[in-house]
C-alpha positions in Angstrom: 56.0 181.4 54.3 53.6 183.4 52.1 56.4 185.8 51.2 58.2 182.9 50.0 55.9 181.6 47.4 53.8 183.7 45.1 50.5 183.4 44.8 50.3 181.8 41.4 52.8 179.5 42.0 50.7 178.8 45.1 47.1 177.7 43.3 49.5 175.3 41.0 51.4 173.6 43.6 48.3 173.2 46.1 46.4 171.7 42.4 49.1 169.2 41.6 49.1 167.7 45.3 45.4 168.1 45.3 46.4 165.8 41.6 48.8 163.3 43.7 45.9 162.7 46.0 43.6 161.4 43.4 46.1 159.8 41.3 47.0 157.7 44.7 43.6 156.5 45.4 42.5 156.0 41.6 46.0 153.3 41.6 45.0 152.3 44.4 41.3 151.2 43.0 42.8 149.9 39.9 45.4 147.7 41.8 42.6 145.7 44.0 40.9 145.2 40.8 43.8 143.7 39.1 44.1 141.6 41.8 40.4 140.3 41.9 40.2 140.2 38.2 43.8 137.6 38.0 42.5 135.4 40.9 39.2 135.2 38.5 41.3 133.5 36.3 42.9 131.8 37.6 40.7 129.6 39.2 39.0 129.6 35.9 42.2 128.0 34.5 42.3 125.7 36.9 39.3 124.5 36.4 39.4 124.4 32.9 42.9 122.5 33.7 40.5 119.9 35.7 37.9 119.7 33.0 40.5 119.1 29.9 42.1 116.1 32.4 38.7 114.5 32.7 37.9 115.2 29.2 41.5 113.7 28.6 40.7 110.9 31.4 37.4 109.9 30.3 38.0 110.3 26.3 40.9 110.9 24.8 43.1 108.6 27.2 40.4 104.9 26.1 40.2 106.5 22.4 44.2 106.4 22.0 44.3 103.2 23.6 41.5 101.8 21.2 43.1 103.2 18.0 46.7 101.4 19.4 44.7 98.0 19.2 43.2 98.7 16.5 46.7 99.1 14.8 47.5 95.7 16.4 44.7 93.9 14.9 45.7 95.4 11.6 48.8 94.1 11.3 47.6 90.3 12.5 48.0 90.6 16.6 44.3 89.6 17.3 45.5 89.3 21.1 45.5 92.9 21.3 43.1 93.8 24.2 41.7 97.3 25.6 41.9 97.0 29.2 40.9 100.0 30.3 37.3 101.7 32.7 35.4 103.6 30.3 31.4 104.0 30.0 29.2 105.7 28.1 29.7 105.8 24.0 33.7 105.3 24.6 33.1 101.9 26.8 31.3 100.3 24.1 33.1 101.4 21.4 36.1 99.6 23.9 33.8 96.6 24.2 33.1 96.0 20.6 36.8 96.2 19.9 37.6 93.4 22.3 34.7 91.4 20.7 36.2 92.3 17.3 39.3 91.1 18.5 38.2 87.9 19.9 36.5 87.1 16.9 38.8 87.7 15.1 41.4 85.7 17.2 38.6 82.7 17.3 38.6 82.9 13.0 42.2 82.9 13.0 42.4 80.3 15.1 40.4 78.4 12.7 41.6 79.1 9.5 45.1 78.2 10.9 43.9 74.4 11.8 42.0 74.6 8.3 45.0 75.1 7.5 47.7 72.7 8.7 44.2 70.3 7.8 45.1 70.9 4.6 48.6 70.8 4.1 48.4 67.9 5.7 46.1 66.2 3.1 48.5 67.3 0.5 51.7 66.4 2.1 50.2 62.9 3.1 48.2 62.1 -0.5 50.0 59.2 -2.4 50.3 61.3 -5.4 52.9 64.0 -6.3 51.7 67.4 -6.7 53.3 70.6 -7.9 51.1 74.3 -7.8 52.5 76.7 -10.3 51.7 80.4 -10.8 50.6 82.2 -13.9 54.3 83.0 -14.3 55.7 79.7 -13.8 57.0 79.7 -10.5 56.7 76.6 -8.4 55.0 77.5 -4.9 54.1 74.3 -3.4 55.4 70.4 -3.3 54.4 67.5 -1.3 56.5 64.7 0.5 55.5 62.0 -2.5 57.0 64.5 -5.4 60.1 64.7 -3.5 60.2 61.3 -2.5 59.8 60.5 -6.4 62.2 63.0 -7.7 64.2 63.3 -5.3 65.8 66.9 -3.4 63.8 69.1 -0.8 61.1 71.7 -1.1 63.7 74.6 -0.7 65.1 72.6 -4.0 61.5 73.6 -6.3 59.7 76.3 -4.2 60.5 79.6 -5.7 62.4 78.4 -9.2 60.8 78.6 -12.6 59.4 75.1 -13.2 61.6 74.1 -16.1 64.7 75.1 -13.6 64.2 72.7 -11.6 62.0 70.1 -13.6 64.6 68.3 -16.1 61.7 66.3 -17.7 61.1 67.3 -21.1 57.3 65.6 -20.5 56.6 67.7 -17.5 57.8 70.9 -19.2 55.3 69.5 -22.3 52.2 69.4 -19.8 52.9 72.6 -18.4 53.0 74.5 -21.4 49.8 72.7 -23.1 47.8 73.2 -20.0 48.7 76.9 -20.1 47.6 77.0 -23.9 44.7 74.9 -23.9 43.6 76.5 -20.6 42.0 72.6 -20.3 43.1 69.0 -19.0 46.3 67.7 -19.7 47.2 63.9 -19.2 51.1 62.7 -20.4 52.3 59.4 -19.2 56.6 59.0 -19.5 58.9 56.1 -18.1 61.3 57.5 -15.1 64.8 55.4 -14.6 66.4 55.7 -10.8 69.2 53.7 -10.5 67.9 50.4 -11.2 64.6 50.7 -11.1 62.1 52.0 -13.8 58.9 54.1 -12.6 56.2 54.6 -15.0 54.4 58.1 -14.4 51.2 59.7 -15.9 50.8 63.9 -15.3 47.8 65.0 -14.9 47.7 69.3 -15.7 45.1 70.5 -14.5 44.5 75.0 -15.2 43.7 77.3 -12.3 41.1 79.5 -12.4 40.1 83.0 -10.5 36.8 84.2 -9.8 37.1 86.2 -13.0 37.6 83.3 -14.8 41.2 84.5 -15.8 44.3 81.3 -15.9 46.4 82.5 -12.2 48.2 79.0 -12.7 48.2 75.3 -12.9 48.6 72.1 -10.4 50.5 69.4 -11.4 49.4 65.2 -10.3 51.6 62.7 -10.7 50.9 59.2 -10.6 52.7 56.3 -9.8 51.7 53.8 -11.9 54.4 51.0 -12.3 52.5 48.6 -10.6 49.9 48.9 -12.5 51.7 48.8 -16.1 53.4 45.6 -14.8 50.2 44.1 -13.6 49.5 45.2 -17.2 52.5 43.4 -18.5 51.6 41.0 -16.9 48.1 39.9 -17.5 49.5 40.3 -21.6 52.4 37.5 -20.8 49.9 35.6 -19.2 47.6 35.6 -21.6 50.1 35.1 -24.2 51.6 32.0 -22.5 48.9 30.5 -22.0 48.4 30.3 -25.1 51.5 29.2 -26.2 51.7 26.5 -23.4 47.7 25.0 -24.4 48.9 25.4 -28.1 52.1 23.0 -27.7 50.3 19.8 -26.2 46.8 20.3 -27.9 49.6 20.7 -31.1 51.2 17.4 -30.7 47.6 15.7 -30.3 46.5 16.7 -33.3 49.2 16.0 -35.3 49.5 12.5 -33.9 46.1 11.6 -34.1 45.7 13.5 -37.5 48.8 11.3 -38.4 47.2 7.9 -37.1 43.7 8.5 -38.7 45.6 8.7 -42.0 46.8 5.1 -41.7 49.3 5.1 -39.4 47.3 3.0 -37.0 47.3 0.4 -39.1 51.3 0.1 -37.8 51.3 -1.1 -34.5 54.5 -0.3 -33.2 53.8 3.5 -35.3 50.4 3.3 -33.4 51.9 2.3 -29.9 54.3 5.1 -29.8 52.3 7.9 -30.9 49.5 7.3 -28.7 52.0 7.1 -25.8 53.1 10.6 -26.8 49.3 11.0 -27.0 49.1 10.1 -23.3 51.9 12.3 -22.5 51.4 15.8 -24.3 47.3 15.1 -22.6 48.5 14.3 -18.9 50.8 17.5 -19.4 47.6 19.5 -20.4 45.8 18.1 -17.5 48.8 19.5 -15.2 48.7 22.8 -16.6 44.6 23.2 -16.9 44.9 22.2 -12.7 47.7 24.2 -12.1 45.8 27.3 -13.6 42.9 25.9 -11.9 44.7 26.2 -8.5 46.4 29.4 -9.3 42.1 30.7 -9.9 41.3 29.8 -6.5 43.5 30.4 -4.7 43.4 34.1 -6.1 39.9 34.7 -5.3 38.6 36.7 -2.9 35.7 34.2 -1.2 39.4 31.8 -0.9 39.4 30.6 2.8 41.8 27.7 3.7 40.6 25.1 6.2 43.4 25.7 9.0 44.2 22.4 11.1 46.8 21.6 13.7 49.4 20.0 10.7 52.3 18.0 12.7 55.6 18.7 10.2 57.8 15.9 10.9 54.7 13.8 10.1 53.8 16.0 6.8 56.9 15.9 5.5 57.0 11.7 6.1 54.5 11.3 3.5 55.7 13.5 0.9 59.6 12.3 1.0 58.7 9.1 0.0 58.0 10.2 -3.9 60.3 12.6 -3.8 63.2 10.4 -2.8 62.4 7.7 -5.9 62.7 11.0 -8.3 65.9 11.7 -6.6 67.5 8.2 -7.5 66.1 8.6 -11.0 69.0 11.2 -11.2 71.4 9.6 -8.3 70.6 13.1 -6.4 71.9 12.9 -2.9 68.7 14.0 -0.9 69.3 15.0 2.6 66.7 15.4 5.4 66.4 17.8 8.6 63.2 17.8 10.6 62.5 19.2 13.8 60.6 16.9 16.2 57.4 17.3 17.4 56.5 21.0 15.4 53.3 21.6 14.9 51.2 24.5 13.4 48.1 26.0 13.1 47.6 25.5 9.0 46.5 24.2 5.6 47.7 21.0 5.5 47.0 19.8 1.7 48.2 23.7 1.0 51.7 23.4 2.8 51.9 19.5 1.3 51.8 21.5 -2.1 54.2 23.8 -0.9 57.0 21.2 -0.3 56.1 19.3 -3.1 56.3 22.3 -5.6 60.5 23.1 -4.0 61.5 19.5 -4.0 60.4 19.1 -7.5 61.5 22.8 -8.3 64.7 21.9 -7.0 65.2 18.0 -8.9 64.7 19.4 -12.1 67.0 21.5 -12.3 69.5 20.1 -10.1 71.9 17.9 -12.5 73.0 14.0 -12.0 75.1 13.5 -8.7 74.0 16.8 -7.8 72.6 17.3 -4.0 69.9 18.4 -2.1 68.8 18.9 1.6 65.6 19.2 2.9 65.3 21.3 6.6 62.1 22.0 8.3 63.1 24.1 11.7 61.4 26.1 14.8 62.0 30.0 15.0 59.9 31.9 18.3 57.4 33.0 15.9 57.9 30.8 12.6 59.0 27.7 11.0 61.1 27.6 8.4 61.1 25.4 5.3 64.1 25.6 3.6 65.1 23.7 0.0 68.5 24.0 -1.2 70.2 22.4 -4.0 73.3 22.7 -6.1 71.4 23.4 -9.6 71.6 25.4 -12.5 71.2 28.9 -10.4 69.7 31.7 -11.0 70.8 35.0 -12.4 70.7 38.2 -10.0 68.2 40.0 -12.1 66.5 37.3 -12.6 65.1 36.3 -9.3 62.5 39.3 -8.4 60.5 37.9 -11.3 60.8 34.3 -10.9 57.4 34.2 -8.8 55.5 35.0 -12.3 53.6 33.0 -13.4 55.1 31.4 -16.6 58.6 32.7 -16.1 61.2 30.9 -16.9 64.8 31.5 -16.9 66.1 28.5 -19.3 62.5 28.5 -21.7 64.2 25.1 -23.7 65.4 23.5 -20.9 62.4 24.1 -18.5 59.8 22.2 -20.5 61.8 19.3 -21.0 61.7 19.6 -17.2 58.3 18.8 -17.9 56.7 21.9 -15.6 54.2 24.2 -16.3 55.6 27.6 -15.7 53.5 28.1 -11.9 54.7 25.8 -9.4 56.8 28.9 -7.9 53.5 31.3 -8.5 51.3 29.0 -6.6 53.8 28.1 -4.2 54.3 31.9 -2.9 50.1 32.6 -3.2 49.9 29.5 -0.5 52.5 31.2 1.4 51.2 34.9 1.8 47.3 33.2 2.3 49.5 31.9 5.8 50.8 35.5 6.1 53.7 33.9 5.6 57.0 34.7 3.5 59.5 33.6 0.9 62.6 33.9 -0.1 64.9 32.9 -2.4 68.8 33.3 -3.1 70.4 32.1 -5.7 74.1 32.2 -7.6 74.4 30.9 -11.4 75.9 27.7 -12.1 76.5 27.3 -7.9 72.9 26.2 -6.8 69.3 27.8 -5.4 67.9 28.1 -1.7 64.7 28.6 -1.0 63.1 29.8 2.3 59.4 29.7 4.1 58.5 31.2 6.8 55.1 30.3 8.2 53.5 32.0 11.5 52.5 29.2 13.9 49.0 31.1 15.0 
């Protein structure tokens, strides 16, 4: 063996063998170290993951839920809540967010209720309301405005006011409100079919906290009834003056004539005194009717209510009426319900019957017909007076109950009426909580129906 390998070669081979043995030992030691290190790293990684999961579950997840809840609150969903068990600062944060959400929800409910209440008040107010912004666009109209001008809220809201409101007076009100930045008041007349309406507009500017003009509100008042009352008052004063002036002028004139020497002539004196007497009677009747109306219209007026037998009451009135009817040869037909009794003011009901029958005789020509009927309904009694007289034009029927209103002024005065009879009848019926209706056809006749409650 030694012969095959030389000494240097043997030495080299031994060295290599020793190196291999030494290297194997080192590698074995290194492998064990790497395994230990790797195991430690794995353990540390697992611990780190567990710590991160704990942090995520305890802190990150509640914060994400809190963020989502806050996002929902920002969007206006005040029902959003955090449902996650958490302690410490995160739990306190979640609790505070839930409290904030509940408070916002309560505020939202209160705001919604107040908004509904305000809208209900605006929508049910008896004045028309229109809200216009600084650019001229309509933002709100209420129910009364729609009833006054027609259409629906969709026909106005979102449009420029001058495109949907045609009346020039409205345009003028809006423009002056913006121009002068103060309250403006304008009146105009609106004709809708056969109805004539008087409307007053009040335009008021709207300012923000910086005193900058942000729009205007228009308020529409229906002053038709006030205008009618004003017209009636003026007509009443004029008519009273005229009605009083006529008999007073006659009395004064004939009295002066008598004083100037006509009294010496017996025939003239008797004739003039007769005229003065008749004019004084007319003046007395007029004053009595005025006093009756004034008494009926007083707030403290009270009816003297008793049980009234309508058949007996009619028989008290008829003798006077029959006498007047016979003078004009008018046929009077009477139909009375037997034993009918109501609780009412006997003198006032008697006055109603007398006025209606006297009115029928006055406006029915000779040989005409009048029917007088008292009948019973379930809750009311009905007093009906129908004639075949001159009748009333349809457009005049709504006004016949006004004081001093006359369809034919010349003929009305010739009949001796004061022009207050139907006004008195209407007031008496109304204080009895009753109703009076009129139906007429020109040159064919008129029918008045009075309904008085039994109780």
